C-alpha positions as CSV (number, residue, x, y, z in Angstrom):
1,M,-45.1,-26.6,8.9
2,D,-44.9,-23.7,6.5
3,Q,-41.6,-21.9,6.5
4,Y,-43.4,-18.5,6.6
5,L,-45.1,-19.2,9.9
6,I,-44.2,-16.9,12.8
7,R,-43.1,-18.7,15.9
8,R,-45.0,-17.7,19.1
9,D,-42.9,-18.3,22.2
10,P,-44.2,-18.1,25.8
11,F,-41.4,-15.9,27.1
12,P,-39.9,-12.8,25.5
13,S,-36.3,-13.9,25.7
14,L,-37.0,-17.0,23.7
15,S,-38.1,-15.0,20.6
16,A,-34.4,-14.3,19.7
17,A,-33.1,-17.8,20.7
18,D,-32.8,-20.9,18.5
19,P,-34.2,-24.1,20.0
20,K,-31.7,-26.5,21.3
21,Y,-34.0,-29.2,20.0
22,Q,-37.3,-29.2,18.1
23,G,-39.5,-32.3,17.6
24,S,-43.1,-33.0,16.7
25,T,-44.3,-32.3,20.2
26,G,-42.3,-29.2,21.3
27,R,-39.3,-27.1,21.4
28,V,-36.4,-27.2,24.0
29,F,-34.5,-24.0,24.8
30,A,-31.4,-23.7,26.9
31,V,-32.1,-21.3,29.8
32,N,-28.5,-21.6,31.2
33,T,-25.8,-24.2,31.6
34,N,-28.0,-26.1,34.2
35,I,-31.5,-25.8,32.9
36,V,-33.6,-26.3,29.7
37,F,-37.2,-25.3,29.0
38,K,-39.6,-27.3,26.9
39,C,-42.7,-25.7,25.5
40,P,-45.3,-26.6,22.8
41,L,-45.2,-25.7,19.2
42,L,-47.1,-22.5,18.8
43,Y,-47.4,-20.1,15.8
44,E,-49.0,-16.7,15.2
45,D,-52.5,-16.9,13.8
46,D,-52.0,-15.3,10.4
47,D,-52.8,-16.0,6.7
48,F,-50.2,-18.7,6.4
49,L,-51.7,-20.8,9.3
50,T,-53.5,-23.9,7.9
51,D,-55.9,-26.4,9.5
52,E,-53.1,-28.9,9.6
53,D,-50.9,-26.4,11.5
54,E,-53.6,-25.8,14.0
55,D,-54.1,-29.6,14.6
56,E,-50.3,-29.9,15.1
57,M,-50.3,-27.1,17.6
58,E,-53.2,-28.7,19.5
59,Q,-51.4,-32.1,19.6
60,S,-48.3,-30.4,20.8
61,V,-50.1,-28.7,23.7
62,E,-51.8,-32.0,24.5
63,G,-48.4,-33.8,24.5
64,I,-46.8,-31.2,26.9
65,E,-49.8,-31.4,29.3
66,K,-49.5,-35.2,29.2
67,E,-45.8,-34.9,30.0
68,K,-46.6,-32.5,32.9
69,R,-48.9,-35.1,34.5
70,M,-46.3,-37.8,34.1
71,F,-43.7,-35.6,35.8
72,D,-46.2,-35.0,38.7
73,L,-46.4,-38.7,39.1
74,L,-42.7,-39.2,39.0
75,K,-42.1,-36.5,41.6
76,S,-43.7,-38.7,44.2
77,H,-42.3,-41.9,42.6
78,P,-38.8,-41.0,41.5
79,H,-36.2,-43.3,39.9
80,P,-32.5,-42.5,39.5
81,N,-32.6,-43.3,35.8
82,I,-35.7,-41.4,34.9
83,L,-35.6,-37.7,34.3
84,Q,-37.3,-35.4,36.9
85,A,-38.7,-32.0,36.0
86,I,-37.5,-29.0,38.0
87,L,-40.7,-27.0,37.6
88,C,-43.9,-27.2,35.6
89,V,-45.6,-23.9,34.7
90,P,-48.5,-23.1,32.3
91,E,-46.0,-22.1,29.7
92,G,-44.0,-25.3,29.7
93,I,-41.6,-27.5,31.6
94,F,-38.2,-26.7,33.2
95,M,-35.8,-29.7,33.3
96,P,-32.1,-30.3,34.2
97,R,-29.7,-29.8,31.3
98,L,-27.8,-33.0,30.8
99,E,-24.7,-33.8,28.7
100,T,-26.3,-35.4,25.5
101,T,-28.5,-38.1,24.3
102,L,-27.7,-41.8,24.1
103,A,-28.1,-41.6,20.3
104,V,-25.4,-39.0,20.0
105,R,-23.1,-40.9,22.4
106,L,-23.5,-44.2,20.5
107,A,-22.7,-42.4,17.2
108,I,-19.1,-42.1,18.4
109,P,-17.2,-45.2,17.5
110,C,-15.9,-47.2,20.5
111,V,-17.3,-44.6,22.9
112,A,-18.3,-47.2,25.6
113,D,-16.3,-50.0,27.1
114,Q,-17.9,-53.3,28.3
115,E,-18.5,-52.0,31.8
116,T,-20.3,-48.8,30.5
117,R,-22.5,-50.9,28.1
118,E,-23.5,-53.2,30.9
119,R,-24.3,-50.3,33.2
120,W,-26.4,-48.6,30.5
121,I,-28.4,-51.8,29.8
122,N,-29.0,-52.4,33.4
123,Q,-30.1,-48.8,34.1
124,L,-32.4,-48.8,31.1
125,V,-34.2,-52.0,31.9
126,R,-34.6,-51.0,35.6
127,A,-36.1,-47.7,34.6
128,A,-38.5,-49.3,32.2
129,A,-39.5,-51.9,34.9
130,W,-40.2,-49.0,37.3
131,L,-42.5,-47.4,34.8
132,E,-44.3,-50.7,34.4
133,E,-44.7,-51.0,38.1
134,L,-46.4,-47.6,38.1
135,G,-48.8,-48.9,35.4
136,Y,-47.3,-47.1,32.4
137,A,-45.4,-47.9,29.2
138,H,-43.1,-45.2,27.9
139,G,-44.4,-45.6,24.4
140,D,-41.4,-44.2,22.5
141,L,-38.3,-45.8,23.9
142,R,-35.3,-45.1,21.6
143,P,-31.8,-43.7,22.1
144,E,-33.0,-40.1,21.1
145,N,-35.3,-40.1,24.1
146,I,-32.6,-41.3,26.6
147,L,-30.3,-38.8,28.1
148,V,-26.7,-39.2,29.4
149,D,-25.5,-37.1,32.4
150,K,-22.1,-35.9,33.3
151,L,-21.5,-39.2,35.3
152,N,-22.2,-41.2,32.1
153,D,-25.4,-42.6,33.6
154,I,-28.6,-42.6,31.5
155,R,-32.0,-41.2,32.2
156,I,-35.2,-41.9,30.3
157,A,-36.9,-38.8,29.1
158,D,-39.7,-37.5,26.8
159,F,-43.0,-38.7,28.2
160,D,-45.4,-37.1,25.8
161,A,-46.2,-40.5,24.3
162,T,-46.4,-42.4,27.6
163,V,-49.7,-44.3,28.1
164,T,-51.1,-46.6,30.6
165,I,-50.6,-50.3,30.0
166,G,-53.2,-51.7,27.7
167,S,-53.8,-48.4,25.9
168,E,-53.1,-47.7,22.3
169,L,-49.7,-46.4,21.5
170,R,-49.4,-42.9,20.0
171,L,-46.2,-43.4,18.1
172,A,-44.4,-46.1,16.1
173,T,-40.7,-45.3,15.5
174,I,-39.1,-48.0,13.4
175,P,-37.0,-50.0,14.3
176,F,-37.8,-49.4,18.0
177,S,-41.5,-50.1,17.8
178,K,-43.1,-53.5,17.1
179,V,-45.9,-53.8,14.5
180,D,-48.2,-56.6,13.5
181,K,-48.6,-58.1,10.0
182,T,-51.0,-55.3,9.1
183,G,-48.4,-52.7,10.1
184,D,-50.3,-51.5,13.1
185,T,-48.7,-51.0,16.5
186,L,-49.5,-53.3,19.5
187,L,-51.3,-52.2,22.6
188,A,-48.9,-50.7,25.2
189,G,-47.5,-53.4,27.5
190,P,-44.6,-55.8,28.1
191,E,-44.4,-57.0,24.5
192,S,-44.3,-53.5,23.0
193,E,-41.8,-52.2,25.6
194,Q,-39.4,-55.2,25.5
195,F,-39.2,-54.9,21.7
196,S,-38.0,-51.3,22.1
197,L,-35.6,-52.4,24.8
198,G,-34.2,-55.2,22.6
199,S,-33.5,-52.8,19.8
200,I,-31.8,-50.3,22.2
201,I,-29.7,-53.1,23.7
202,Y,-28.7,-54.1,20.2
203,N,-27.7,-50.5,19.5
204,I,-25.7,-50.3,22.7
205,C,-23.9,-53.6,22.0
206,Y,-23.1,-53.1,18.3
207,G,-22.9,-49.3,18.1
208,F,-25.6,-49.0,15.5
209,P,-29.4,-49.6,15.4
210,P,-30.8,-52.8,13.9
211,W,-31.8,-52.9,10.2
212,T,-29.4,-50.1,9.3
213,N,-29.0,-51.5,5.8
214,F,-32.6,-50.5,4.9
215,D,-33.9,-47.1,3.9
216,P,-36.0,-45.7,6.8
217,R,-38.7,-44.8,4.3
218,S,-38.8,-48.3,3.0
219,P,-41.9,-50.5,3.8
220,V,-39.4,-53.4,4.1
221,W,-38.9,-52.3,7.8
222,K,-42.4,-53.1,8.8
223,W,-42.6,-56.3,6.8
224,M,-39.4,-57.6,8.4
225,I,-40.6,-56.8,11.9
226,A,-44.1,-58.1,11.3
227,H,-42.8,-61.4,9.9
228,R,-40.1,-61.8,12.6
229,K,-37.2,-61.5,10.3
230,Y,-34.8,-60.1,12.9
231,P,-31.1,-59.4,12.5
232,S,-28.7,-62.0,13.9
233,T,-26.8,-61.2,17.1
234,P,-23.4,-62.9,16.8
235,N,-20.6,-62.5,19.3
236,C,-22.9,-60.7,21.8
237,R,-23.5,-61.9,25.4
238,Y,-26.9,-60.2,25.3
239,G,-27.8,-61.7,21.9
240,G,-30.2,-64.3,23.3
241,I,-32.0,-61.7,25.3
242,I,-32.2,-59.3,22.3
243,Q,-33.9,-62.0,20.2
244,K,-36.3,-62.9,23.1
245,C,-37.2,-59.2,23.4
246,W,-38.0,-59.0,19.7
247,I,-40.1,-62.1,19.8
248,G,-41.9,-61.1,23.0
249,V,-40.9,-63.9,25.4
250,F,-40.8,-62.1,28.7
251,P,-44.2,-61.7,30.4
252,S,-43.1,-58.5,32.0
253,I,-40.2,-56.0,32.0
254,E,-39.6,-57.2,35.6
255,A,-38.9,-60.7,34.2
256,L,-36.5,-59.2,31.7
257,E,-34.8,-57.3,34.5
258,V,-34.1,-60.6,36.3
259,E,-32.4,-62.0,33.2
260,I,-30.4,-58.9,32.7
261,D,-29.2,-59.0,36.3
262,K,-27.9,-62.6,35.6
263,L,-25.6,-61.3,32.9
264,T,-24.4,-58.2,34.7
265,T,-20.8,-58.7,35.9
266,V,-20.0,-55.1,36.9
267,Q,-20.7,-53.9,40.4
268,L,-23.5,-51.2,40.1
269,V,-22.4,-48.7,42.7
270,P,-25.3,-46.3,43.6
271,R,-24.4,-42.7,42.6
272,S,-24.5,-40.2,45.4
273,K,-27.7,-38.1,45.2
274,P,-27.4,-34.4,44.6
275,A,-27.8,-32.4,47.8
276,R,-31.3,-31.1,48.4
277,H,-30.1,-27.5,48.3
278,H,-28.9,-28.0,44.7
279,A,-32.5,-29.0,43.7
280,W,-33.8,-25.9,45.4
281,Y,-31.1,-23.8,43.7
282,L,-32.3,-24.9,40.3
283,L,-35.9,-24.3,41.3
284,A,-35.0,-20.8,42.5
285,Q,-33.3,-20.1,39.1
286,C,-36.5,-21.2,37.3
287,R,-38.8,-19.2,39.5
288,E,-36.7,-16.1,39.1
289,Y,-36.6,-16.6,35.3
290,V,-40.4,-17.0,35.1
291,A,-41.0,-13.9,37.2
292,R,-38.6,-11.8,35.1
293,E,-40.1,-13.0,31.8
294,R,-43.7,-12.5,32.9
295,L,-42.8,-9.0,34.1
296,C,-41.5,-8.2,30.7
297,L,-44.9,-9.1,29.2
298,G,-46.5,-6.2,31.1
299,G,-50.0,-6.2,32.6
300,R,-51.9,-4.4,35.3
301,V,-50.0,-2.4,38.0
302,A,-51.1,-4.8,40.8
303,W,-49.9,-7.8,38.8
304,R,-46.6,-6.2,38.0
305,L,-46.1,-5.3,41.7
306,Q,-46.8,-8.8,42.7
307,L,-44.3,-10.1,40.2
308,R,-41.7,-7.7,41.4
309,C,-42.1,-9.0,45.0
310,I,-41.9,-12.6,43.8
311,L,-38.8,-11.8,41.8
312,V,-37.0,-10.2,44.8
313,V,-37.9,-13.2,47.0
314,W,-36.4,-15.7,44.6
315,I,-33.3,-13.5,44.0
316,V,-32.8,-13.6,47.8
317,I,-33.4,-17.4,48.0
318,R,-31.0,-18.0,45.1
319,A,-28.4,-15.8,46.8
320,V,-28.7,-17.8,50.0
321,L,-28.5,-21.1,48.2
322,S,-25.5,-20.0,46.3
323,V,-23.6,-20.2,49.6
324,F,-24.4,-23.9,50.0
325,Q,-23.5,-24.3,46.3
326,G,-20.0,-23.2,47.1
327,R,-20.5,-19.8,45.6
328,S,-20.3,-17.5,48.6
329,S,-18.5,-14.9,46.4
330,L,-21.8,-14.3,44.6
331,V,-23.6,-13.2,47.6
332,V,-22.3,-9.6,47.4
333,R,-23.0,-9.6,43.6
334,N,-26.6,-10.8,44.2
335,T,-27.1,-8.1,46.9
336,H,-26.0,-5.5,44.4
337,S,-28.5,-7.0,41.9
338,I,-31.4,-6.6,44.3
339,N,-30.4,-3.0,45.2
340,A,-30.1,-2.1,41.5
341,Y,-33.4,-3.7,40.8
342,L,-35.2,-1.9,43.6
343,S,-33.7,1.5,42.8
344,S,-34.6,1.3,39.1
345,P,-38.0,1.4,37.5
346,A,-36.8,-0.8,34.7
347,T,-36.7,-4.5,35.1
348,L,-33.5,-6.5,34.7
349,S,-33.3,-8.2,31.4
350,S,-33.5,-12.0,30.9
351,E,-30.0,-11.8,29.5
352,S,-28.8,-10.5,32.9
353,L,-30.4,-13.5,34.5
354,R,-28.7,-15.9,32.2
355,T,-25.3,-14.2,32.7
356,A,-25.7,-14.4,36.5
357,S,-26.9,-18.0,36.3
358,N,-24.0,-19.0,34.1
359,T,-21.5,-17.3,36.4
360,A,-23.1,-19.1,39.4
361,S,-22.8,-22.5,37.7
362,T,-19.1,-22.1,36.9
C-alpha cells in the first residue's frame, strides 16, 4: 500500500491509535487489557488510491466477513483450544486479548519444557481435528496464527483463510503449506492440514521452523517441499509423526490425533472454564464501547437518543457484572459515571471508557 494513503477506521478513537497487529486481511487494535478489535483494511478514497489498493480493501472486507461466519459456527460448536469471538458487529470483530502468539513464545530459547511441548502439540492437533469434524480446514495454520493465553494453553485463531474440506486454499505460507511439483497448493483436506501440523510440531520440538537455512524468498523452498526433501528429525520422540505428516500418511486429522495420544505422557487436566458472568462482562464492555463510538459519529436526533439509551443500559449491566467479577468497589464509580453522563449533554469520551475498563480489569 502507498505510504501516503489515509487510514479509514470504523471508530473515532481508533484514528489516533496504532494497530497492535496489521496483516494482509485486517488490523487489530487493543480496546483495553481484556479485549482487542479486528477490522478490515480501509483507506480514504483520494488521488493516491490505486486499483490494487481497492482490490486489497475488497479482499480484506471479504476475509473479515468470512471470519465472522466462522465465529458464528464456533459459537454453537466451541472448543477450548479454538478462539471464540466476544462480539461481531458490522464494523469488525471483538475478541479476547490473550498473552502472545506461539511464534513469539517459541522465539524465546528454552521457553517450554517437555510437559508444555506435549500439551501444546496435543491441544493443537485436537483443535485441528475438531475443525475437520465440522467440515473445515483452517487453511493457514502456523505459529503466528496460534495464540497463547495466561495459562500457557494455545488457541487457534485467524479464520479468514478457513475453507470447507475439498475447496481451494486461499493462502500458501512456506514452510507451513504443502505444494505440488508445479508449486501449487493442494485442495484443503487432511493432507494439507497435517503438513501444516507437522511443521508446527517441528517448530515446537526444535524451537525453530523447518528449512530455516533457506532464504524465505528463495524458490528452493517450494522445490524441496514438492520433491519431498524434508529436514531430518533426530532425537525427537515426535520425529516419525512429523515425517508422516509431511508425506501425508494419515487419512484424517482424527487419525493423527490417535497417534499423538499414544505419545502423550503428561496428564492433560481440563482447565476450569471462565464463569459465564465473565463472558457477559466482556460483552458488556464491547457493547458499551460500540455505543460510545457510534454516538461520537453523530447522526439524527432519534438515532443519538437510541444510542444514549443503549449506552446507559450497558453501563448498568457492566456495573452489576463488576460485582460478580470481584469489583464491587467500582459500583459507586459506575453510578457516578451514569449520573455524570445523564446530566451532561456531551458524551463521555472513548478514553474514559478505556480508563474505566482498565481499572475494572486490575
